[in-house]
Short mmCIF file of the C-alpha atoms (twelve columns), coordinates in Angstrom:
data_MODEL
# 
_entry.id   MODEL 
# 
loop_
_atom_site.group_PDB 
_atom_site.id 
_atom_site.type_symbol 
_atom_site.label_atom_id 
_atom_site.label_alt_id 
_atom_site.label_comp_id 
_atom_site.label_asym_id 
_atom_site.label_seq_id 
_atom_site.Cartn_x 
_atom_site.Cartn_y 
_atom_site.Cartn_z 
_atom_site.pdbx_PDB_model_num 
ATOM 1   C CA . MET A 1   -115.252 -5.956  71.820 1 
ATOM 2   C CA . LYS A 2   -113.685 -2.707  72.910 1 
ATOM 3   C CA . TYR A 3   -112.760 -0.424  70.018 1 
ATOM 4   C CA . VAL A 4   -111.532 2.839   71.474 1 
ATOM 5   C CA . LEU A 5   -110.333 5.677   69.299 1 
ATOM 6   C CA . LEU A 6   -108.508 7.561   71.957 1 
ATOM 7   C CA . CYS A 7   -105.636 9.783   72.736 1 
ATOM 8   C CA . ALA A 8   -106.395 10.640  76.364 1 
ATOM 9   C CA . ALA A 9   -104.506 8.552   78.876 1 
ATOM 10  C CA . ALA A 10  -107.491 8.384   81.174 1 
ATOM 11  C CA . CYS A 11  -109.349 6.240   78.662 1 
ATOM 12  C CA . LEU A 12  -106.829 3.431   78.861 1 
ATOM 13  C CA . LEU A 13  -106.622 0.531   81.272 1 
ATOM 14  C CA . THR A 14  -104.068 1.211   83.996 1 
ATOM 15  C CA . THR A 15  -102.143 -1.731  85.339 1 
ATOM 16  C CA . ALA A 16  -99.267  -1.139  87.742 1 
ATOM 17  C CA . GLY A 17  -96.311  -3.453  87.327 1 
ATOM 18  C CA . PHE A 18  -97.637  -4.757  84.042 1 
ATOM 19  C CA . GLY A 19  -94.279  -5.876  82.640 1 
ATOM 20  C CA . GLU A 20  -93.779  -6.197  78.877 1 
ATOM 21  C CA . ILE A 21  -96.303  -4.221  76.836 1 
ATOM 22  C CA . ARG A 22  -97.472  -5.873  73.630 1 
ATOM 23  C CA . ILE A 23  -97.928  -3.287  70.899 1 
ATOM 24  C CA . VAL A 24  -99.135  -3.557  67.314 1 
ATOM 25  C CA . THR A 25  -98.984  -0.585  64.944 1 
ATOM 26  C CA . SER A 26  -100.558 -0.068  61.546 1 
ATOM 27  C CA . LEU A 27  -97.331  1.180   59.916 1 
ATOM 28  C CA . PRO A 28  -93.677  0.188   60.353 1 
ATOM 29  C CA . ASP A 29  -92.770  3.816   61.083 1 
ATOM 30  C CA . LEU A 30  -95.036  3.794   64.130 1 
ATOM 31  C CA . ALA A 31  -93.453  0.516   65.208 1 
ATOM 32  C CA . ASP A 32  -90.059  2.232   65.057 1 
ATOM 33  C CA . PHE A 33  -91.295  5.037   67.313 1 
ATOM 34  C CA . ALA A 34  -92.822  2.565   69.777 1 
ATOM 35  C CA . ARG A 35  -89.556  0.635   70.033 1 
ATOM 36  C CA . GLN A 36  -87.592  3.834   70.552 1 
ATOM 37  C CA . ILE A 37  -89.861  4.733   73.467 1 
ATOM 38  C CA . GLY A 38  -90.286  1.315   75.039 1 
ATOM 39  C CA . GLY A 39  -86.928  -0.366  74.542 1 
ATOM 40  C CA . ASP A 40  -86.899  -3.819  76.126 1 
ATOM 41  C CA . LYS A 41  -90.147  -3.052  77.956 1 
ATOM 42  C CA . VAL A 42  -92.207  -3.556  74.816 1 
ATOM 43  C CA . LYS A 43  -92.803  -6.182  72.155 1 
ATOM 44  C CA . VAL A 44  -93.783  -4.492  68.894 1 
ATOM 45  C CA . ASP A 45  -95.241  -5.713  65.594 1 
ATOM 46  C CA . PHE A 46  -96.960  -3.968  62.676 1 
ATOM 47  C CA . ILE A 47  -99.561  -4.749  60.013 1 
ATOM 48  C CA . VAL A 48  -98.665  -2.904  56.798 1 
ATOM 49  C CA . ARG A 49  -95.272  -3.294  55.130 1 
ATOM 50  C CA . GLY A 50  -93.685  -0.271  53.512 1 
ATOM 51  C CA . ASP A 51  -94.330  -1.668  50.033 1 
ATOM 52  C CA . GLN A 52  -98.069  -2.085  50.689 1 
ATOM 53  C CA . ASN A 53  -100.732 0.553   50.187 1 
ATOM 54  C CA . PRO A 54  -101.945 1.414   53.711 1 
ATOM 55  C CA . HIS A 55  -105.334 2.482   52.382 1 
ATOM 56  C CA . PHE A 56  -106.196 -0.989  51.137 1 
ATOM 57  C CA . VAL A 57  -105.183 -3.924  53.305 1 
ATOM 58  C CA . GLU A 58  -106.606 -7.417  52.974 1 
ATOM 59  C CA . VAL A 59  -108.202 -8.518  56.228 1 
ATOM 60  C CA . LYS A 60  -106.278 -11.685 57.109 1 
ATOM 61  C CA . PRO A 61  -106.576 -14.034 60.100 1 
ATOM 62  C CA . SER A 62  -102.824 -13.618 60.648 1 
ATOM 63  C CA . TYR A 63  -103.336 -9.891  61.232 1 
ATOM 64  C CA . MET A 64  -106.109 -10.626 63.697 1 
ATOM 65  C CA . MET A 65  -103.784 -12.979 65.538 1 
ATOM 66  C CA . LYS A 66  -101.245 -10.182 65.919 1 
ATOM 67  C CA . LEU A 67  -103.898 -8.160  67.743 1 
ATOM 68  C CA . LYS A 68  -105.227 -11.071 69.774 1 
ATOM 69  C CA . SER A 69  -102.672 -10.719 72.550 1 
ATOM 70  C CA . ALA A 70  -101.844 -7.013  72.124 1 
ATOM 71  C CA . ASP A 71  -102.429 -4.327  74.715 1 
ATOM 72  C CA . LEU A 72  -102.217 -1.336  72.373 1 
ATOM 73  C CA . PHE A 73  -102.924 -0.847  68.681 1 
ATOM 74  C CA . PHE A 74  -101.474 2.433   67.377 1 
ATOM 75  C CA . ILE A 75  -103.039 3.776   64.176 1 
ATOM 76  C CA . ILE A 76  -102.579 6.896   62.047 1 
ATOM 77  C CA . GLY A 77  -106.331 7.497   62.019 1 
ATOM 78  C CA . MET A 78  -108.164 10.010  59.823 1 
ATOM 79  C CA . GLU A 79  -109.592 7.056   57.862 1 
ATOM 80  C CA . LEU A 80  -106.225 5.849   56.590 1 
ATOM 81  C CA . GLU A 81  -106.887 2.413   58.107 1 
ATOM 82  C CA . MET A 82  -110.490 1.800   57.094 1 
ATOM 83  C CA . TRP A 83  -109.712 -1.920  57.470 1 
ATOM 84  C CA . ALA A 84  -108.735 -1.646  61.138 1 
ATOM 85  C CA . PRO A 85  -112.171 -2.179  62.747 1 
ATOM 86  C CA . GLN A 86  -112.516 -5.575  61.065 1 
ATOM 87  C CA . LEU A 87  -109.150 -6.669  62.413 1 
ATOM 88  C CA . VAL A 88  -109.962 -5.453  65.898 1 
ATOM 89  C CA . ASP A 89  -113.336 -7.179  65.915 1 
ATOM 90  C CA . GLY A 90  -111.817 -10.362 64.529 1 
ATOM 91  C CA . SER A 91  -109.109 -10.425 67.182 1 
ATOM 92  C CA . ARG A 92  -111.715 -10.881 69.931 1 
ATOM 93  C CA . ASN A 93  -109.331 -9.141  72.293 1 
ATOM 94  C CA . GLU A 94  -111.443 -7.475  74.964 1 
ATOM 95  C CA . LYS A 95  -108.469 -5.700  76.561 1 
ATOM 96  C CA . LEU A 96  -107.135 -4.169  73.348 1 
ATOM 97  C CA . SER A 97  -107.078 -0.367  73.207 1 
ATOM 98  C CA . VAL A 98  -106.887 1.307   69.805 1 
ATOM 99  C CA . VAL A 99  -105.034 4.614   69.946 1 
ATOM 100 C CA . ASP A 100 -105.640 7.145   67.184 1 
ATOM 101 C CA . LEU A 101 -102.464 9.240   67.007 1 
ATOM 102 C CA . SER A 102 -103.886 12.087  64.928 1 
ATOM 103 C CA . LYS A 103 -105.592 14.055  67.706 1 
ATOM 104 C CA . GLY A 104 -102.936 16.742  68.077 1 
ATOM 105 C CA . ILE A 105 -101.970 17.005  64.414 1 
ATOM 106 C CA . GLN A 106 -102.533 20.241  62.506 1 
ATOM 107 C CA . LYS A 107 -104.480 18.641  59.681 1 
ATOM 108 C CA . LEU A 108 -104.197 19.564  56.020 1 
ATOM 109 C CA . GLU A 109 -106.811 19.350  53.258 1 
ATOM 110 C CA . VAL A 110 -109.868 18.912  55.452 1 
ATOM 111 C CA . PRO A 111 -112.738 18.974  52.925 1 
ATOM 112 C CA . SER A 112 -115.717 21.293  53.351 1 
ATOM 113 C CA . ARG A 113 -117.903 18.564  51.874 1 
ATOM 114 C CA . VAL A 114 -117.501 14.962  50.765 1 
ATOM 115 C CA . ASP A 115 -119.345 13.167  47.990 1 
ATOM 116 C CA . ALA A 116 -118.679 10.359  45.536 1 
ATOM 117 C CA . SER A 117 -117.724 12.754  42.735 1 
ATOM 118 C CA . GLN A 118 -114.513 13.664  44.597 1 
ATOM 119 C CA . GLY A 119 -113.048 10.150  44.635 1 
ATOM 120 C CA . ASP A 120 -111.654 8.610   47.819 1 
ATOM 121 C CA . VAL A 121 -111.497 11.812  49.853 1 
ATOM 122 C CA . HIS A 122 -110.804 11.499  53.578 1 
ATOM 123 C CA . ARG A 123 -113.461 13.281  55.613 1 
ATOM 124 C CA . PHE A 124 -111.047 14.347  58.346 1 
ATOM 125 C CA . GLY A 125 -108.241 15.607  56.107 1 
ATOM 126 C CA . ASN A 126 -105.071 14.205  54.616 1 
ATOM 127 C CA . PRO A 127 -103.823 11.376  56.872 1 
ATOM 128 C CA . HIS A 128 -100.197 11.218  55.687 1 
ATOM 129 C CA . TYR A 129 -98.957  13.472  58.460 1 
ATOM 130 C CA . TRP A 130 -96.033  11.263  59.548 1 
ATOM 131 C CA . LEU A 131 -94.144  12.424  56.434 1 
ATOM 132 C CA . ASP A 132 -93.498  15.768  58.119 1 
ATOM 133 C CA . PRO A 133 -90.900  14.972  60.812 1 
ATOM 134 C CA . ARG A 134 -92.071  17.954  62.849 1 
ATOM 135 C CA . ASN A 135 -95.197  15.909  63.618 1 
ATOM 136 C CA . VAL A 136 -93.245  13.055  65.191 1 
ATOM 137 C CA . ARG A 137 -93.149  14.764  68.592 1 
ATOM 138 C CA . VAL A 138 -96.966  14.897  68.588 1 
ATOM 139 C CA . ILE A 139 -97.152  11.229  67.570 1 
ATOM 140 C CA . MET A 140 -94.689  10.083  70.208 1 
ATOM 141 C CA . ASP A 141 -96.306  12.146  72.970 1 
ATOM 142 C CA . GLU A 142 -99.561  10.286  72.342 1 
ATOM 143 C CA . MET A 143 -97.733  6.969   72.346 1 
ATOM 144 C CA . VAL A 144 -95.986  7.702   75.614 1 
ATOM 145 C CA . ASP A 145 -99.254  8.655   77.327 1 
ATOM 146 C CA . ALA A 146 -100.836 5.401   76.178 1 
ATOM 147 C CA . MET A 147 -97.886  3.271   77.239 1 
ATOM 148 C CA . VAL A 148 -97.634  4.984   80.631 1 
ATOM 149 C CA . SER A 149 -101.304 4.251   81.239 1 
ATOM 150 C CA . VAL A 150 -100.597 0.557   80.727 1 
ATOM 151 C CA . SER A 151 -97.358  0.550   82.730 1 
ATOM 152 C CA . PRO A 152 -97.149  3.610   85.033 1 
ATOM 153 C CA . SER A 153 -94.004  2.376   86.746 1 
ATOM 154 C CA . ASP A 154 -92.080  2.819   83.482 1 
ATOM 155 C CA . GLU A 155 -93.098  6.428   82.869 1 
ATOM 156 C CA . LYS A 156 -89.684  7.908   83.649 1 
ATOM 157 C CA . LEU A 157 -87.972  5.464   81.281 1 
ATOM 158 C CA . PHE A 158 -90.469  6.027   78.466 1 
ATOM 159 C CA . ARG A 159 -90.215  9.802   78.643 1 
ATOM 160 C CA . ALA A 160 -86.414  9.716   78.829 1 
ATOM 161 C CA . ASN A 161 -86.223  7.429   75.785 1 
ATOM 162 C CA . GLU A 162 -88.589  9.681   73.864 1 
ATOM 163 C CA . ASP A 163 -86.469  12.710  74.701 1 
ATOM 164 C CA . VAL A 164 -83.266  11.021  73.495 1 
ATOM 165 C CA . TYR A 165 -84.840  9.996   70.200 1 
ATOM 166 C CA . LEU A 166 -86.508  13.360  69.527 1 
ATOM 167 C CA . LYS A 167 -83.247  15.213  70.119 1 
ATOM 168 C CA . LYS A 168 -81.609  13.018  67.487 1 
ATOM 169 C CA . LEU A 169 -84.499  13.382  65.018 1 
ATOM 170 C CA . GLU A 170 -84.938  17.103  65.488 1 
ATOM 171 C CA . SER A 171 -81.212  17.691  65.018 1 
ATOM 172 C CA . MET A 172 -81.640  16.237  61.524 1 
ATOM 173 C CA . ILE A 173 -84.517  18.516  60.487 1 
ATOM 174 C CA . PRO A 174 -82.349  21.605  59.785 1 
ATOM 175 C CA . GLN A 175 -79.993  19.436  57.731 1 
ATOM 176 C CA . TRP A 176 -82.858  18.105  55.594 1 
ATOM 177 C CA . GLU A 177 -84.282  21.606  55.203 1 
ATOM 178 C CA . GLY A 178 -80.855  22.852  54.145 1 
ATOM 179 C CA . GLU A 179 -80.590  20.179  51.465 1 
ATOM 180 C CA . MET A 180 -83.936  21.243  50.008 1 
ATOM 181 C CA . LYS A 181 -83.582  25.016  50.451 1 
ATOM 182 C CA . PRO A 182 -82.141  25.585  46.939 1 
ATOM 183 C CA . PHE A 183 -85.310  24.064  45.489 1 
ATOM 184 C CA . ALA A 184 -87.861  26.064  47.485 1 
ATOM 185 C CA . GLY A 185 -90.951  26.707  45.396 1 
ATOM 186 C CA . SER A 186 -90.175  23.923  42.923 1 
ATOM 187 C CA . ARG A 187 -93.166  22.168  41.403 1 
ATOM 188 C CA . ILE A 188 -93.526  18.389  41.362 1 
ATOM 189 C CA . ILE A 189 -96.221  15.911  40.426 1 
ATOM 190 C CA . THR A 190 -97.206  13.095  42.782 1 
ATOM 191 C CA . PHE A 191 -99.211  9.977   42.042 1 
ATOM 192 C CA . HIS A 192 -101.507 10.240  45.090 1 
ATOM 193 C CA . LYS A 193 -102.027 12.979  47.676 1 
ATOM 194 C CA . SER A 194 -99.539  11.306  49.988 1 
ATOM 195 C CA . TRP A 195 -96.921  14.039  50.090 1 
ATOM 196 C CA . SER A 196 -98.823  17.153  51.158 1 
ATOM 197 C CA . TYR A 197 -97.236  17.344  54.612 1 
ATOM 198 C CA . PHE A 198 -93.789  16.562  53.208 1 
ATOM 199 C CA . THR A 199 -93.996  19.248  50.510 1 
ATOM 200 C CA . ASN A 200 -95.592  21.767  52.879 1 
ATOM 201 C CA . TRP A 201 -92.669  21.283  55.265 1 
ATOM 202 C CA . LEU A 202 -90.041  21.683  52.517 1 
ATOM 203 C CA . ASN A 203 -91.753  24.570  50.697 1 
ATOM 204 C CA . LEU A 204 -92.425  22.627  47.524 1 
ATOM 205 C CA . THR A 205 -95.545  22.825  45.357 1 
ATOM 206 C CA . VAL A 206 -97.543  19.815  44.173 1 
ATOM 207 C CA . ALA A 207 -98.713  20.934  40.739 1 
ATOM 208 C CA . ASP A 208 -101.049 17.956  40.237 1 
ATOM 209 C CA . GLN A 209 -101.517 14.224  40.817 1 
ATOM 210 C CA . VAL A 210 -101.291 11.358  38.342 1 
ATOM 211 C CA . GLU A 211 -104.638 10.227  39.728 1 
ATOM 212 C CA . PRO A 212 -107.334 12.536  38.312 1 
ATOM 213 C CA . LYS A 213 -109.036 12.204  41.713 1 
ATOM 214 C CA . PRO A 214 -107.899 10.353  44.834 1 
ATOM 215 C CA . GLY A 215 -108.141 6.605   44.287 1 
ATOM 216 C CA . ILE A 216 -109.170 6.941   40.624 1 
ATOM 217 C CA . THR A 217 -107.093 5.196   37.941 1 
ATOM 218 C CA . PRO A 218 -105.236 7.579   35.579 1 
ATOM 219 C CA . THR A 219 -107.190 8.348   32.414 1 
ATOM 220 C CA . PRO A 220 -105.739 9.055   28.948 1 
ATOM 221 C CA . SER A 221 -107.108 12.612  28.926 1 
ATOM 222 C CA . HIS A 222 -105.694 13.452  32.350 1 
ATOM 223 C CA . THR A 223 -102.355 11.896  31.396 1 
ATOM 224 C CA . ALA A 224 -102.252 14.093  28.285 1 
ATOM 225 C CA . ASP A 225 -102.982 17.167  30.411 1 
ATOM 226 C CA . LEU A 226 -100.116 16.254  32.738 1 
ATOM 227 C CA . ILE A 227 -97.704  15.851  29.833 1 
ATOM 228 C CA . ALA A 228 -98.592  19.373  28.719 1 
ATOM 229 C CA . LEU A 229 -98.167  20.658  32.285 1 
ATOM 230 C CA . VAL A 230 -94.754  19.022  32.680 1 
ATOM 231 C CA . ARG A 231 -93.560  20.599  29.447 1 
ATOM 232 C CA . LYS A 232 -94.971  24.053  30.163 1 
ATOM 233 C CA . ALA A 233 -93.815  24.258  33.796 1 
ATOM 234 C CA . ALA A 234 -90.538  22.358  33.262 1 
ATOM 235 C CA . ILE A 235 -91.437  19.966  36.062 1 
ATOM 236 C CA . LYS A 236 -88.521  17.675  36.821 1 
ATOM 237 C CA . ALA A 237 -89.920  15.046  39.192 1 
ATOM 238 C CA . ILE A 238 -92.931  12.734  39.355 1 
ATOM 239 C CA . VAL A 239 -93.092  11.054  42.766 1 
ATOM 240 C CA . VAL A 240 -94.640  7.585   42.933 1 
ATOM 241 C CA . GLU A 241 -95.003  5.204   45.873 1 
ATOM 242 C CA . PRO A 242 -93.727  1.626   45.377 1 
ATOM 243 C CA . PHE A 243 -97.212  0.099   45.350 1 
ATOM 244 C CA . TYR A 244 -98.614  2.090   42.405 1 
ATOM 245 C CA . ASP A 245 -98.527  1.214   38.704 1 
ATOM 246 C CA . MET A 246 -95.607  3.029   37.071 1 
ATOM 247 C CA . SER A 247 -96.956  2.969   33.489 1 
ATOM 248 C CA . ALA A 248 -98.776  6.326   33.482 1 
ATOM 249 C CA . PRO A 249 -96.029  8.192   35.410 1 
ATOM 250 C CA . GLU A 250 -93.383  6.790   33.059 1 
ATOM 251 C CA . GLN A 251 -95.436  7.822   30.028 1 
ATOM 252 C CA . ILE A 252 -95.759  11.352  31.382 1 
ATOM 253 C CA . ALA A 253 -92.083  11.559  32.280 1 
ATOM 254 C CA . HIS A 254 -90.902  10.231  28.922 1 
ATOM 255 C CA . ALA A 255 -93.111  12.583  26.908 1 
ATOM 256 C CA . GLY A 256 -92.563  15.599  29.133 1 
ATOM 257 C CA . GLY A 257 -88.891  15.297  29.992 1 
ATOM 258 C CA . ALA A 258 -89.297  14.625  33.702 1 
ATOM 259 C CA . LYS A 259 -87.984  11.831  35.934 1 
ATOM 260 C CA . VAL A 260 -90.044  9.267   37.839 1 
ATOM 261 C CA . LEU A 261 -88.934  8.909   41.468 1 
ATOM 262 C CA . MET A 262 -89.975  5.917   43.527 1 
ATOM 263 C CA . LEU A 263 -90.139  7.442   47.010 1 
ATOM 264 C CA . PRO A 264 -91.303  5.122   49.800 1 
ATOM 265 C CA . PRO A 265 -93.603  6.754   52.358 1 
ATOM 266 C CA . SER A 266 -92.645  4.150   54.973 1 
ATOM 267 C CA . GLU A 267 -89.399  2.546   56.020 1 
ATOM 268 C CA . GLY A 268 -87.960  -0.785  54.954 1 
ATOM 269 C CA . VAL A 269 -88.627  -0.702  51.208 1 
ATOM 270 C CA . VAL A 270 -85.203  0.472   50.055 1 
ATOM 271 C CA . ASP A 271 -81.963  -0.922  51.455 1 
ATOM 272 C CA . GLY A 272 -80.660  1.336   54.197 1 
ATOM 273 C CA . THR A 273 -84.084  2.737   55.131 1 
ATOM 274 C CA . GLY A 274 -84.777  0.440   58.051 1 
ATOM 275 C CA . ASP A 275 -85.743  3.264   60.390 1 
ATOM 276 C CA . TYR A 276 -87.609  6.563   60.133 1 
ATOM 277 C CA . ILE A 277 -84.561  8.837   60.155 1 
ATOM 278 C CA . ALA A 278 -82.925  6.802   57.393 1 
ATOM 279 C CA . LEU A 279 -86.189  6.911   55.415 1 
ATOM 280 C CA . MET A 280 -86.451  10.681  55.590 1 
ATOM 281 C CA . SER A 281 -82.781  11.071  54.661 1 
ATOM 282 C CA . TYR A 282 -83.313  8.862   51.618 1 
ATOM 283 C CA . ASP A 283 -86.466  10.635  50.439 1 
ATOM 284 C CA . VAL A 284 -84.963  14.111  50.858 1 
ATOM 285 C CA . ARG A 285 -81.663  13.159  49.221 1 
ATOM 286 C CA . THR A 286 -83.378  11.421  46.283 1 
ATOM 287 C CA . LEU A 287 -85.755  14.294  45.598 1 
ATOM 288 C CA . ALA A 288 -82.999  16.915  45.903 1 
ATOM 289 C CA . ALA A 289 -80.876  15.050  43.370 1 
ATOM 290 C CA . ALA A 290 -83.774  14.960  40.896 1 
ATOM 291 C CA . LEU A 291 -84.480  18.669  41.243 1 
ATOM 292 C CA . LYS A 292 -80.905  19.780  40.560 1 
# 
């Protein structure tokens, strides 16, 4: 079985005149990018729905079957998809190439050391980099290189499609930044360390997490500390992904006078967020409304 964590085009199998490229991605957002690049030259599927926690995915035969006939498997990397090697091995697809898209990302929160006392800390830094739209160009560049290596004859089309999409996306970034500019420096609480790239981009501060440590269930003492923090700092928003238990965030919000926001980190969870641009518009608009 070939399991290749790669970003260099030279590492991929090159097949001139290949035809339709079969692509599987870990997240629906990556599937969106792949479709934007490949158009009718690609067939794209993904593993994790937007309402599922991408850190913890049950290894199912149906997921292995998705990879069985795929040419490329695009992943976020940085240990987000710890389940991926089992799926790749189970697919028994000797021609599958696994492409880690994180190579060119400026990584946040890379720990100086890792031990069990820190909770579920990622050794290579925070992997939620797709939530900063400025990183999408890096992601798509890696995708294009991989797809061109499979189908060199389509390079001009792939790069033209990427350029069209990035112009549209990057024209939205100043608008989103403008919506959040009045709230620069505002403090929020998040459930998990999923929003570091998002808040770094928009000049927000994450005061704390509902989890006392990454992957650790909220404790009564930590919840009490957060209630005190919300009151003292007048924090208005507690951001929670759709796959986490809302009980502790709602307790904190009710006692402290804040509002719980269900913000999806991937597309398709909320009506009207069926693509990445719509997702980012929703998340920015929802958070801005809560901070007013």
